[in-house]
LUMMAR-920149 format. One record per residue (C-alpha): x, y, z; residue in three letters. Coordinates in steps of 0.25 Angstrom, whole numbers, plus 2048, in hexadecimal, padded with zeros to 3 digits. Layout:
// residues N
XYZALA
...
// end
This chain:
// residues 381
1F6787764MET
1EB77C765THR
1E377C770ALA
1EB77577AILE
1F777A779TRP
1EF78877BLYS
1E9780789GLU
1F877A78CARG
1FE78878BLEU
1F478E793ASP
1F678779FGLU
20578979CLEU
2037987A1LYS
1FA7947ABGLN
20478E7B2VAL
20E7987AEILE
2037A07B5GLU
2027977C2ALA
2117987C4ASP
2117A57C3VAL
2057A87CDALA
20A79D7D6ARG
2177A67D7GLY
22079D7D0ASP
2297A77C8TYR
2227B57C3TYR
21F7B37B4GLY
2237AF7A5ALA
2237B079AVAL
2227A578FLEU
2227A0781ARG
22079577BILE
21F79076CGLY
21C782763ARG
222783754GLY
225791756GLY
218795759VAL
21479C76AVAL
20B794770VAL
20C79B77CPHE
2127A9780ASP
20D7AB78DGLU
2137B8798ALA
20F7B37A5ILE
2117B97B3GLY
2197C57B8HIS
2277CA7B5ALA
22A7CD7C5TYR
2247C97D3ALA
2197D57D5ASP
2117CF7CAGLY
2127DD7C4GLU
2197DB7B8ARG
2127D07AEGLU
21A7CA7A5LEU
2197CE795LYS
21E7C478ALYS
2287CE785ASP
22F7CE793ASP
23D7CE795VAL
2467C479DPHE
2527C17A2SER
2557B379DLEU
25F7AD7A6PHE
2677A17A0SER
25C7A0793VAL
2697AB78ETHR
27179D790LYS
26979A784ALA
26D7A577APHE
27A7A277ETHR
27B79577AASN
27279576CVAL
27E79F769LEU
28979576EILE
28278C763MET
28279775AARG
29079775CALA
29378A75AILE
28C78974BGLU
295795748GLN
2A078E749GLY
2A7798755ARG
2A978C75FPHE
2A177E761SER
29C77676BLEU
2A876E76DASN
2B177B76ETHR
2B977B77CLYS
2B278A784VAL
2C278E785LYS
2C678F775ASP
2BB799776VAL
2BE7A0782LEU
2CC79D785PRO
2C97A2793GLU
2C2797798PHE
2CE78C79CTHR
2CE7837A6GLY
2CA7757AAGLN
2C27707A9PRO
2B97797A3ARG
2C277D798GLU
2BD770792GLU
2AF775790ALA
2AC776782THR
29E78077DPHE
297774780TRP
29877178DHIS
29677F78ELEU
28A780787ILE
28377178ETHR
28877679CHIS
29376B79EGLN
29F77579DALA
2A17707ACGLY
2A377F7B3MET
2997817BFLEU
28D7867BCGLY
2907967C4VAL
2867A17C2TRP
2917AB7C3SER
2A07A97C1PRO
2A27B37CBLYS
2997B77D6PRO
2957C67D7GLY
2987C77C7MET
2917CF7BDTYR
28B7C57B2LEU
2897CD7A8ASP
2947CF7A1ARG
2987C2797LEU
2A97C8799GLN
2A77C77A8GLU
2A07BA7A7LEU
2AA7B379FTYR
2B57B87A5ASP
2AF7B57B3GLU
2AB7A67B0SER
2B77A47AAILE
2BD7A87B5ALA
2B77A07C1HIS
2AF7967BBVAL
2B778A7B7GLN
2B477B7B4GLY
2AC7727BFALA
2AD7667B6SER
2B37607A8ALA
2A976579FPRO
29E75C79BGLY
29E7557A8GLU
29175B7ADLYS
2877667A8CYS
2867727B1ASP
27C77B7ADTYR
28678A7ABSER
27E7957B1PRO
2897A07AALEU
29679B7A6VAL
294792798ASN
28A79B792HIS
2967A8798VAL
2A079F791LEU
29779D784MET
2937AB784GLY
2A27B0780MET
2A47A4779ALA
2997A976FLEU
2A07B9770VAL
2AF7B476FARG
2A97AF762THR
2A17B875EASP
2A57BC74FPRO
2A07C9750LYS
2A67CB75CGLY
2997D0767ARG
2957D0775ASN
28A7C477BTYR
2807CD77AGLN
2817D376CTHR
2837C4766LEU
2797BD770LEU
26F7CA768HIS
2757C875BGLU
2767B9759ASP
2687B575ELEU
25F7BF765PHE
25E7C875AALA
25D7BE74FPRO
2537B6758LEU
24A7C4758LYS
24D7C1769MET
2497D0768ASP
2497D2778SER
2557C977BTHR
2627CF781SER
26D7CA786MET
26D7D5793GLY
25F7DD796LEU
25E7E4788ARG
2597F178ELYS
24D7F0786ASP
2497E5789LEU
24A7EB797ASP
2387EF79ASER
2397E1797ARG
2417D97A0HIS
23B7D27ACVAL
2477D47B6ARG
2477C47BBPRO
2457C27C9ASP
24D7B57CFMET
2467B37DCARG
2527AD7E2GLY
2557A37D7THR
2607A77D1VAL
26F7A57D8PRO
2787B17D5ILE
2777C07D0LYS
2757C57C3HIS
27C7D27C2LEU
27E7DF7B9SER
28A7E67BAARG
2807F17B5ASN
2737EE7BCILE
2727EB7CDGLU
26A7DF7D1GLY
26E7D07D2ASP
2677CF7C5HIS
26A7DA7BEALA
2717D47B2LEU
2647D07ACPHE
2617DE7ACGLU
26C7E37A3ASP
26D7E7797PRO
27D7E4797GLU
27F7D5799VAL
2857CB793GLU
2827BD79AALA
27F7B4792PRO
27A7A879BHIS
26F7B27A2VAL
26F7C179BGLY
2657C0790CYS
2577C6793ALA
24B7C1788SER
23C7C1786THR
2337B1786THR
2327B6778GLY
23F7B8773ASP
2447AC77CLEU
2397A4774TRP
2407AA766ARG
24B7A376BPHE
24679476EALA
241796760GLU
24C796759MET
25278B761LEU
24378475EARG
247785750ARG
25577F750GLU
25B78C752GLY
255797746GLU
2487A1749LEU
2437A973FGLU
24F7A7734GLY
2597A873ETYR
26379F742ARG
26A79B74EILE
26D78D751LEU
26C783746SER
263778748PRO
26D76E74AARG
274775755MET
26477775DVAL
26376875CARG
272766764LEU
26E77276FALA
26276B773ARG
26875C774LYS
26C758782ILE
27B758784HIS
27D755793THR
278747791GLY
2737457A0ASP
27C74E7A9LYS
2737567B1PRO
2747657B3ASN
27B7667C1GLU
2757757C3LEU
26776D7C0TYR
2697617C6LYS
26A76D7D3GLY
25F7727D0VAL
2587637CEALA
25E75D7DBLEU
25976B7E3ARG
2497667DBALA
24A7577DFGLY
2497557D0TRP
25074A7C9THR
25D7507C2VAL
25A7527B5PRO
2667527A9PRO
26C75F7A4ALA
26775C795ASN
26F769790GLN
26F76D782GLY
27977777BLEU
273783786GLY
26577B785PHE
260774790GLN
25976778AVAL
24D761790ARG
25175178CGLY
24974678FTHR
24574379FGLY
2397487AAVAL
2417517B3PHE
2417617B7GLN
2427687ABHIS
2417767A8LEU
23B775798PHE
23076A79FGLY
22C75979CGLN
22775A790LEU
232760787SER
23875877DSER
24775477EPRO
24F75E778GLU
24476D77CTHR
251774780PHE
254781786GLY
25778A78EASN
2537907A0TYR
25779C7A6GLY
2577A07B6ALA
24979A7B9GLY
2447A27AFSER
2477A07A2THR
245795795MET
242792789PHE
242782784TRP
23F77F775VAL
239771773ASP
23E76A765PRO
23375F764GLU
22876776AALA
22C773761ASP
22977C76FVAL
233788773SER
23078D780PHE
23579B786SER
2327A0795PHE
2377AA79DLEU
2327AD7AASER
2347B87B6ALA
2367B47C3GLY
2447A97C5VAL
24179E7CAMET
2497917CFTHR
24F7877C7GLN
24677A7CCALA
2397847CDALA
23D78A7BDASN
24077B7B8ILE
2327767BEGLU
22B7837B8ARG
2337847AACYS
2307727AAGLY
2227747ACLYS
2207817A1LEU
228777799SER
21E76D798ASP
212777798LEU
21777C78CALA
21A770786LEU
20D768787SER
205776783GLY
20D776777CYS
20E765772LEU
// end
């Protein structure tokens, strides 16, 4: 790393320290690599509001919606294995998924958030959110189509990935449950040894309990543990939309696999052609209905959805974005609930993973992540 890189990346650390000192969030663990070489790897700040526990590089965080990235990749892998295609109607794999207009949705509609169902956080008020079968049954029963598939892009917090998770289980040639196939087909091959669906018992002592700080609109109930968000502490969870826990190092390995177009250390998850298709924009100039509301409330220009196959894509234009202003148009990644994010910039050859403590509001998190992304890129280019 050249002297100017180090100087710029030192500035990145100082900015995070200032954010933490100001109380924007409690702390963060961040890893950045360029061309596969780690250039920044820091744990900054604390795990909780009391400031007593300093963050460590191997701390385990609840990933929230970054979990969706794992589901997305396994869906793309299933497509490459011929189990179904992007054009397959969901009802052809999940015959319970009937009723107009939703039954016209394909897997392409699901993975690009264009299936036409309302973006609900829970299919039924007050239910446990820890079992795939129950999430699936209640989604089928209660979440109907609100618009024709393909008409709108409306981020799906839960239902689309519950459907995709069930499709993976139903078509799995080995008959595995979702937790097992995630581990065997993704986490183990990528040596993501501190990543699990549900909080694996051996990870509990390193887990940073999420502090929602009033920013998340629902409870995440577990039948096994008491607490409004106990799902994130329970090892017996199958929630394909929010249920994973991981470290920044493991998430960086996942991002590296994507930077390398589907392969890491000799193990191929996806083909380069699938990764290149995934990082293209599939939603035209449509806005994302959820983030249209965030932008309007914040007084921002409404950005295009720029949705790829499961991934958010930077695209072109100047507007508030999690990946900042300096990232190239095909930069792609995912984020979760005001605290977690990864991205890959293929042009800059940079991979970025970020997990933080103290959940922020959506608008504040977009500003924070955009700022840190720009600092990272300015330090690596």
